C-alpha positions, 0 to 999 in steps of 0.5 A: 481076759484079765487074770487068765494065766498063760502057758501049759498047765498039767492037770489030772485027778477025779474020774468024775471029770473024765466023761466031760473032759473031752467036750469041755477042754476043747471049748476052753482051748478055743476061747483061751488059746494061751491057756493050754491044758494037758491031762496027765494019767498017773503011771503007777496008779489008777486015775482018781481024786487021790492019785491026782492030789498025790501027783499035785503034791509031787509036783507033776500037776499044776492043779488036780480035780477032786470029787472029795475034800482034801484029807488032813494027811494030804494037807500035811504032806503038801506042807512037808513039801513047802506049800499049802493046798487050796480047795476051790469048789466049782459045783454045789 
């Protein structure tokens, strides 16, 4: 498949994804074995959109799932770390 990255990708964040993660991740892995996913639990806080975004900003995740929009403070903190956060909605 074109434009599919390869490697291991750490992700985490929204607990809204948790109920389907164990079903969806193996399907993705079977279809795209070169696109490996690893769910990361936060060590010092509860899982959730905010902690996922925080881990992303801190460089511990490749992408974060969030059930809410990124807030201005998070956007600003990312810029302080030298990058811009990009929000990609996938459910409406």
